[in-house]
C-alpha positions as CSV (number, residue, x, y, z in Angstrom):
1,M,177.2,-54.4,158.9
2,I,176.9,-57.5,161.0
3,A,179.3,-60.5,160.5
4,L,177.7,-63.7,159.5
5,V,179.5,-67.1,160.1
6,I,179.3,-69.1,157.2
7,A,178.5,-72.7,157.9
8,G,180.9,-74.5,155.2
9,C,181.2,-78.0,154.1
10,T,184.2,-80.1,154.9
11,A,186.0,-82.4,152.6
12,S,184.2,-85.8,152.7
13,T,183.8,-89.0,150.6
14,Q,181.2,-90.8,152.7
15,A,177.7,-91.2,151.4
16,P,175.1,-89.5,153.3
17,T,173.4,-90.9,156.3
18,T,169.6,-89.7,155.6
19,P,167.5,-92.5,154.4
20,V,167.4,-92.9,150.7
21,S,164.1,-93.6,148.8
22,S,165.7,-93.8,145.4
23,T,169.0,-92.7,143.7
24,T,169.9,-91.4,140.5
25,T,173.6,-90.9,139.6
26,T,175.8,-89.7,137.0
27,A,178.3,-92.3,135.3
28,P,180.7,-93.6,137.7
29,T,184.4,-92.5,137.2
30,T,187.6,-94.1,138.5
31,T,189.5,-90.6,138.6
32,T,190.6,-89.7,142.3
33,T,189.6,-86.3,142.7
34,T,190.8,-84.0,145.3
35,L,187.8,-82.0,147.0
36,P,188.3,-78.3,147.2
37,D,188.7,-76.8,150.9
38,C,185.5,-75.1,151.5
39,T,186.6,-73.6,154.7
40,P,184.0,-71.7,156.7
41,V,184.3,-67.9,156.4
42,E,182.8,-64.7,157.7
43,A,180.5,-62.7,155.6
44,E,178.5,-59.5,156.3
45,A,174.9,-59.7,156.7
46,P,173.5,-57.1,154.3
47,A,170.7,-54.7,155.2
48,A,168.3,-56.2,152.3
49,I,168.3,-59.2,150.2
50,A,166.3,-59.1,147.1
51,G,164.0,-61.9,145.9
52,E,160.1,-62.2,145.1
53,D,160.1,-66.0,145.5
54,A,161.5,-69.0,147.3
55,T,163.8,-69.8,144.6
56,A,165.6,-66.3,144.3
57,I,165.6,-66.2,148.1
58,S,167.4,-69.5,148.4
59,I,169.9,-68.6,145.8
60,A,170.6,-65.2,147.4
61,L,171.1,-67.0,151.0
62,A,173.6,-69.5,149.3
63,G,175.5,-66.7,147.9
64,L,175.7,-64.9,151.4
65,R,176.6,-68.0,153.3
66,Y,178.7,-70.4,151.0
67,P,181.7,-69.7,149.1
68,C,181.6,-73.2,147.8
69,A,180.0,-76.5,148.6
70,N,180.9,-80.2,147.6
71,E,177.3,-81.2,148.4
72,A,174.1,-79.1,148.2
73,I,170.3,-79.7,148.8
74,V,167.7,-78.8,146.4
75,T,164.1,-79.0,147.1
76,A,160.9,-79.0,145.1
77,D,158.8,-75.9,145.2
78,T,156.4,-77.0,147.8
79,P,155.9,-76.0,151.3
80,A,156.5,-79.5,152.5
81,A,159.8,-80.1,150.5
82,I,161.2,-76.7,151.3
83,T,160.5,-77.4,154.9
84,A,162.1,-80.5,155.1
85,G,165.2,-79.5,153.0
86,A,165.5,-76.2,155.1
87,A,165.9,-78.7,158.4
88,L,168.2,-80.9,156.8
89,G,170.4,-78.2,155.4
90,L,170.6,-76.6,159.0
91,E,171.5,-79.9,160.4
92,D,174.1,-80.9,158.0
93,G,175.5,-77.4,157.2
94,Q,174.6,-77.5,153.7
95,P,173.2,-74.8,151.0
96,V,169.6,-75.2,150.3
97,L,168.2,-74.4,147.0
98,V,164.6,-74.4,145.9
99,D,164.3,-75.5,142.4
100,G,163.7,-73.0,139.8
101,P,165.5,-70.4,137.5
102,G,169.2,-69.9,138.4
103,V,169.5,-72.8,140.4
104,T,171.9,-74.9,137.9
105,D,174.0,-71.8,137.6
106,E,174.3,-71.5,141.7
107,L,175.4,-75.2,141.8
108,D,178.0,-74.6,139.0
109,R,179.3,-71.4,141.3
110,L,179.3,-73.7,144.4
111,G,181.2,-76.4,142.6
112,V,178.5,-79.0,143.7
113,R,179.5,-82.6,143.1
114,A,176.3,-84.4,144.7
115,V,173.0,-83.2,145.3
116,R,170.3,-84.3,147.6
117,W,166.9,-83.7,145.9
118,V,163.9,-83.4,148.2
119,G,160.8,-84.1,146.3
120,L,159.2,-86.6,144.3
121,A,161.2,-88.9,142.0
122,P,162.6,-88.8,139.5
123,A,164.7,-85.8,140.4
124,P,165.3,-83.0,137.7
125,P,168.6,-83.3,135.8
126,F,171.5,-81.6,137.6
127,G,174.4,-83.0,135.8
128,V,175.9,-84.4,139.1
129,A,175.3,-87.7,141.3
130,T,171.8,-87.0,142.8
131,T,170.0,-88.7,145.7
132,V,166.2,-88.4,145.8
133,L,164.5,-88.0,149.2
134,A,160.9,-87.9,149.9
135,P,160.0,-85.0,152.3
136,S,158.5,-87.6,154.7
137,E,161.5,-89.3,155.1
138,I,163.2,-86.3,156.7
139,T,162.7,-86.3,160.5
140,D,165.1,-83.1,161.3
141,T,163.3,-80.1,162.4
142,I,164.3,-76.4,162.8
143,P,164.9,-75.5,166.4
144,T,163.5,-72.4,168.1
145,P,166.5,-70.2,169.2
146,E,166.7,-70.4,172.9
147,D,167.3,-66.8,173.1
148,D,167.2,-63.7,170.8
149,D,170.2,-62.0,171.7
150,G,171.9,-62.1,168.3
151,D,172.8,-59.2,166.2
152,S,170.1,-59.4,163.3
153,V,166.2,-59.8,162.9
154,W,165.5,-61.7,159.7
155,V,162.3,-60.1,158.1
156,L,160.6,-61.7,155.2
157,G,158.1,-59.8,153.1
158,S,157.6,-61.8,149.9
159,D,156.9,-65.3,149.3
160,P,155.7,-66.9,152.5
161,D,157.0,-70.5,151.2
162,A,160.6,-69.3,152.0
163,A,160.0,-68.8,155.7
164,P,161.6,-72.2,156.7
165,L,164.8,-71.1,154.7
166,L,164.9,-67.8,156.8
167,T,164.0,-69.8,159.9
168,A,166.9,-72.0,159.5
169,V,169.4,-69.0,158.9
170,A,168.1,-67.4,162.2
171,A,168.2,-70.6,164.2
172,A,171.8,-71.2,163.0
173,R,172.7,-67.9,164.4
174,G,170.8,-67.8,167.6
175,E,168.8,-64.9,166.0
176,V,165.0,-64.2,165.3
177,F,163.1,-64.4,162.3
178,V,159.6,-62.3,161.4
179,D,157.3,-63.6,158.7
180,V,155.6,-60.2,157.5
181,T,154.5,-61.6,154.3
182,E,150.6,-61.5,155.6
183,A,151.0,-58.1,157.0
184,D,149.3,-55.1,155.2
185,D,151.1,-52.6,157.0
186,L,154.2,-53.2,159.5
187,R,153.2,-50.2,161.3
188,A,150.1,-51.7,162.6
189,L,151.6,-55.0,163.8
190,D,151.3,-56.1,167.4
191,S,153.5,-54.6,170.1
192,E,155.2,-57.7,170.9
193,T,156.1,-58.1,167.0
194,L,157.2,-54.6,166.8
195,R,159.6,-55.1,169.7
196,T,160.8,-58.2,168.1
197,L,161.5,-55.8,164.7
198,Q,163.4,-53.4,167.0
199,S,165.5,-55.9,168.8
200,G,168.5,-56.1,166.2
201,A,170.0,-54.9,162.9
202,A,167.2,-55.8,160.2
203,V,167.8,-58.1,157.3
204,A,164.9,-57.2,155.0
205,V,164.4,-60.2,152.7
206,G,162.2,-59.4,149.7
207,L,160.3,-56.3,150.9
208,D,158.7,-54.1,148.5
209,E,159.4,-50.6,148.7
210,D,156.3,-49.6,150.9
211,R,157.0,-52.3,153.3
212,Q,160.8,-51.3,153.4
213,W,159.9,-48.0,154.4
214,Q,157.5,-49.2,157.1
215,L,160.3,-51.0,158.5
216,E,162.3,-48.1,158.7
217,V,159.5,-46.3,160.4
218,V,158.9,-49.0,163.1
219,R,162.7,-49.3,163.8
220,G,163.5,-45.6,163.9
221,A,160.5,-43.4,164.4
222,T,159.3,-41.7,167.5
223,E,155.9,-43.6,168.6
224,L,152.7,-41.7,168.8
225,P,151.1,-40.7,172.0
226,G,149.7,-43.9,173.5
227,G,152.4,-45.9,171.5
228,G,152.5,-47.5,168.3
229,F,152.9,-46.1,164.9
230,T,149.2,-45.7,163.6
231,F,146.0,-44.7,164.8
232,D,144.1,-48.0,164.8
233,G,142.4,-48.5,168.0
234,K,142.8,-45.1,169.2
235,R,140.4,-42.2,169.7
236,L,141.7,-38.4,169.7
237,V,139.9,-36.2,172.4
238,A,140.5,-32.7,171.6
239,F,140.0,-29.1,173.2
240,Y,139.6,-26.7,170.2
241,G,140.7,-23.1,170.3
242,N,143.4,-20.6,169.9
243,P,146.2,-20.1,172.6
244,T,145.6,-16.3,172.7
245,T,141.9,-16.2,173.4
246,S,139.1,-17.8,175.0
247,A,136.7,-16.4,172.5
248,L,137.4,-19.2,169.9
249,G,137.2,-22.3,172.1
250,V,137.9,-23.9,175.6
251,L,141.4,-24.5,174.7
252,G,142.4,-20.7,175.1
253,E,140.8,-20.8,178.3
254,Q,143.9,-22.0,180.2
255,D,147.6,-22.8,179.7
256,P,148.8,-26.2,178.3
257,A,149.2,-28.0,181.9
258,G,145.5,-26.8,182.5
259,T,144.0,-27.9,179.4
260,L,145.6,-31.3,179.9
261,E,144.2,-31.5,183.4
262,R,140.7,-30.6,182.1
263,L,140.9,-33.0,179.3
264,G,141.8,-36.1,181.7
265,P,138.3,-37.1,182.6
266,L,137.0,-36.7,179.2
267,V,139.7,-39.0,177.7
268,E,138.9,-41.7,180.3
269,D,134.8,-41.2,179.4
270,Y,135.6,-41.5,175.8
271,S,137.8,-44.6,176.2
272,A,134.7,-46.6,177.8
273,D,134.1,-48.6,174.6
274,G,137.7,-49.9,174.5
275,L,139.3,-47.5,172.0
276,Q,142.4,-45.8,173.5
277,G,141.7,-42.1,174.5
278,I,144.4,-39.9,173.5
279,P,144.4,-36.2,174.9
280,T,144.7,-33.8,171.8
281,F,145.3,-30.1,171.4
282,E,143.5,-28.9,168.2
283,I,144.9,-25.6,167.7
284,I,143.5,-23.0,165.4
285,A,146.8,-21.8,163.8
286,T,145.1,-19.4,161.2
287,V,141.9,-17.7,162.1
288,A,139.2,-16.4,159.9
289,S,139.2,-12.7,160.0
290,A,136.5,-10.0,159.2
291,S,139.1,-7.8,157.8
292,A,141.2,-8.5,154.6
293,G,144.5,-7.8,156.3
294,A,148.0,-6.9,154.9
295,D,147.9,-9.8,152.7
296,N,144.3,-9.8,151.9
297,D,143.5,-13.2,152.5
298,Y,141.1,-12.6,155.4
299,S,143.0,-15.0,157.6
300,E,145.2,-14.2,160.6
301,E,148.2,-16.7,160.7
302,A,149.4,-17.4,164.1
303,G,153.5,-17.0,164.5
304,L,155.5,-20.0,165.0
305,D,156.6,-18.9,168.5
306,T,153.0,-18.5,169.7
307,L,152.5,-22.2,169.1
308,R,155.8,-23.3,169.9
309,P,155.0,-23.7,173.8
310,W,152.1,-25.7,173.1
311,I,153.6,-28.1,170.7
312,E,156.5,-28.7,172.9
313,F,154.5,-29.2,175.9
314,A,152.5,-31.8,174.2
315,G,155.6,-33.6,172.7
316,E,156.7,-33.9,176.5
317,N,153.4,-35.1,178.0
318,G,152.1,-37.6,175.4
319,I,149.6,-35.3,173.7
320,Y,148.9,-35.2,169.9
321,V,148.4,-31.8,168.3
322,V,146.3,-31.0,165.2
323,L,147.0,-27.7,163.7
324,D,143.7,-26.2,162.2
325,L,143.5,-24.0,159.1
326,Q,140.9,-21.3,158.4
327,P,142.5,-19.8,155.2
328,G,139.8,-17.3,154.0
329,R,140.8,-16.3,150.4
330,T,144.1,-18.2,150.1
331,D,144.4,-22.0,149.7
332,F,145.0,-24.6,152.3
333,L,148.3,-25.7,150.9
334,T,149.8,-22.2,151.2
335,Q,149.1,-21.8,154.8
336,A,150.0,-25.3,155.7
337,Q,153.4,-24.6,154.6
338,R,153.8,-22.0,157.0
339,Y,153.8,-24.5,159.5
340,E,156.0,-27.2,158.1
341,E,158.5,-27.0,160.7
342,F,155.7,-28.2,163.1
343,L,154.3,-30.8,160.7
344,R,157.7,-32.6,160.3
345,L,157.3,-33.5,164.0
346,P,155.7,-37.0,164.8
347,H,153.0,-35.8,166.9
348,V,151.7,-32.9,164.8
349,G,148.9,-33.3,162.4
350,L,146.7,-31.1,160.4
351,A,143.0,-30.1,160.0
352,L,141.5,-28.2,157.2
353,D,138.3,-26.2,157.9
354,P,136.5,-25.7,154.4
355,E,133.6,-23.3,156.2
356,W,136.3,-20.5,156.0
357,R,137.8,-21.3,152.6
358,L,136.5,-18.3,150.5
359,T,136.7,-17.5,146.9
360,P,138.1,-14.1,145.7
361,D,134.4,-12.4,146.0
362,Q,133.4,-13.9,149.5
363,V,133.5,-12.8,153.0
364,H,133.2,-14.9,156.2
365,L,129.8,-15.3,157.8
366,R,128.0,-14.0,154.8
367,Q,129.0,-17.4,152.7
368,I,129.8,-20.9,153.9
369,G,133.2,-21.6,152.3
370,T,134.1,-24.8,150.3
371,V,136.9,-27.0,148.9
372,D,137.1,-29.5,146.2
373,A,138.7,-32.7,146.5
374,A,141.6,-31.7,144.4
375,E,142.9,-29.0,146.8
376,I,142.6,-31.5,149.4
377,N,144.6,-34.0,147.7
378,Q,147.1,-31.4,146.8
379,V,147.4,-30.8,150.6
380,S,147.5,-34.7,151.6
381,A,150.2,-35.4,148.9
382,W,152.3,-32.8,150.3
383,L,151.9,-33.9,153.9
384,R,152.3,-37.6,152.7
385,D,155.8,-36.5,151.5
386,I,156.9,-35.1,154.4
387,V,155.9,-38.3,156.4
388,R,157.8,-40.4,154.0
389,E,160.9,-38.1,154.1
390,E,161.2,-37.9,157.7
391,R,159.9,-41.5,158.4
392,L,157.3,-40.4,160.6
393,P,154.4,-42.8,162.0
394,Q,151.2,-42.2,160.6
395,K,149.9,-38.5,160.6
396,Y,146.5,-37.3,161.5
397,F,144.6,-35.4,158.5
398,L,141.2,-34.1,159.6
399,I,138.7,-32.2,157.2
400,H,135.5,-30.4,158.7
401,Q,132.3,-30.7,157.3
402,F,128.6,-30.1,158.4
403,R,127.2,-29.4,154.7
404,F,127.5,-31.3,151.6
405,S,128.5,-28.1,149.9
406,M,131.5,-27.8,152.1
407,I,133.5,-30.4,150.1
408,T,132.9,-30.7,146.4
409,N,133.9,-34.3,144.6
410,R,134.3,-35.7,148.1
411,D,134.2,-39.2,146.7
412,L,137.6,-38.3,144.9
413,I,139.3,-37.6,148.3
414,E,142.5,-39.8,148.3
415,T,143.5,-41.5,151.5
416,P,147.3,-42.4,151.5
417,T,148.2,-44.9,154.2
418,E,150.8,-42.5,155.5
419,L,147.9,-40.3,156.5
420,F,145.0,-41.2,159.0
421,T,142.2,-39.2,157.3
422,V,139.1,-38.3,159.3
423,I,136.1,-36.3,158.2
424,Q,134.5,-34.4,161.2
425,M,131.0,-33.5,161.4
426,D,131.3,-30.1,163.4
427,G,128.1,-28.5,163.2
428,Q,126.4,-27.2,166.5
429,G,122.7,-27.3,167.6
430,P,120.2,-29.5,169.2
431,L,121.3,-33.1,169.8
432,P,118.6,-34.9,167.5
433,T,119.5,-32.1,164.6
434,K,123.3,-33.2,165.0
435,Y,122.3,-36.9,164.9
436,E,120.6,-36.1,161.5
437,T,123.3,-34.4,160.0
438,Y,125.8,-37.1,161.2
439,S,123.6,-39.6,159.6
440,A,123.2,-37.8,156.5
441,I,126.9,-37.0,156.1
442,T,128.0,-40.5,156.5
443,E,125.1,-42.4,154.8
444,G,126.2,-44.9,152.2
445,Q,129.9,-44.2,152.9
446,E,130.7,-47.7,154.6
447,A,133.5,-48.4,152.1
448,V,135.4,-45.0,152.1
449,G,139.0,-44.7,153.0
450,W,138.6,-42.4,155.8
451,A,137.1,-42.3,159.5
452,W,134.7,-40.1,161.1
453,G,134.7,-37.5,163.9
454,W,132.3,-35.6,166.1
455,K,132.5,-31.9,167.7
456,N,130.8,-30.9,171.0
457,F,129.9,-27.2,171.8
458,Y,129.9,-26.3,175.5
459,D,127.6,-23.1,174.7
460,E,125.9,-23.8,171.5
461,D,124.7,-27.6,171.7
462,S,121.4,-27.8,173.3
463,P,121.8,-30.2,175.1
464,M,125.5,-31.3,174.3
465,G,125.7,-35.1,174.0
466,T,127.2,-37.3,176.7
467,P,130.1,-39.5,176.1
468,A,127.7,-42.6,176.0
469,E,125.5,-40.6,173.4
470,V,128.5,-39.8,171.0
471,L,129.8,-43.4,171.6
472,A,126.6,-44.9,170.3
473,V,126.5,-43.3,166.8
474,R,127.5,-45.2,163.8
475,P,129.5,-45.2,162.2
476,V,132.0,-45.3,165.2
477,V,133.6,-41.8,165.9
478,V,137.4,-41.8,166.3
479,F,137.9,-38.0,166.9
480,V,135.9,-35.9,169.3
481,S,136.6,-32.3,169.9
482,F,135.2,-29.8,172.4
483,Q,134.6,-26.0,171.6
């Protein structure tokens, strides 16, 4: 917890020096009163302050900073009044409250004997001597801290009108304030703002549950390969296959270091349009099998120790990993749970390949498999919960498709923001045919919650698309793999 010096009030009977436009006072009294000693004290800055509007936030800040006050500033609930009042309060070391429910009770708690009202006359009745000031009469400003070496970063997530209040608090402490009220996702903020959020202990003001979680992610999670906490602005460029054989794709033709070396030029080529290319291993973790196997699921599951060297190498070298599932007659979630240890890592995502998802009476290569959106959503919900629990950056969630029948009820696929969901057109063949397939699968899908991917086959495509040709397709491709 961070100590917060409370700017208290000193005993004074002098009238305020700020220009006065009009004054309303209570009845005069001849009784001599000794003002209480409101000596500044130290208080701890909490990790979070509740408050959905400027009034509630102002009351919470007053409660944090002031044990008592002989004079307070109350502002009208308008941006101009709050800004002027916050500047005046910073200059004079007095609590600033935004008029609304609970303000009278807070004035009573503080023991306030005089109020300066910042707003239009007449002032609301506060039961104490009240001076009315127009916002335009206040020339004080809130200075920008000369440095940001303070202990805390103040983060506002609710009413943007409360920003001057937090700016003043940060200025008084030589700390920084970040207004995230307009940010849809804190994980996607620019790198400079992210560094600011990471620069000190956070005081989260009015953040809802989702953005409180996002704040914890940007402050504590390991960043994704290429930096940041989301896949915005990134394109994954992957070699596909199984580490134990070259028969299933180019990934298995060399060791992890050799794979990274071969990927390098492709990553550069697929960054030509401005998206950041990220080298990626798409590893077939469960391989469709011609035989039923001991568990009768027509799928051979790789052991964790087979995959571990690749995953560890990737983590050490800025590479993303996507584990691909070909489940046969079992379901995707059952197989995904085998690899939960790896999926709890920040650089490992998941791919579902419906081509190899069989019904109980099907076998591979006689029928093309299919999966319903309900099963996909079951997996994504489980994966989303892992991301939440571990406070991970966004996790890749890839679904293969080259026929409409491979995904039933596709429009019902859910796309939680914890995951970056991509549907990849992974068919093979002549380039014109692949263009037609991609166009058919993506047609009329401008408003969907997922992005799109493309697959290149070294041997089966005739010819294989060049980087320029693949980058030209629309919608834009954000995942490209090679088999």
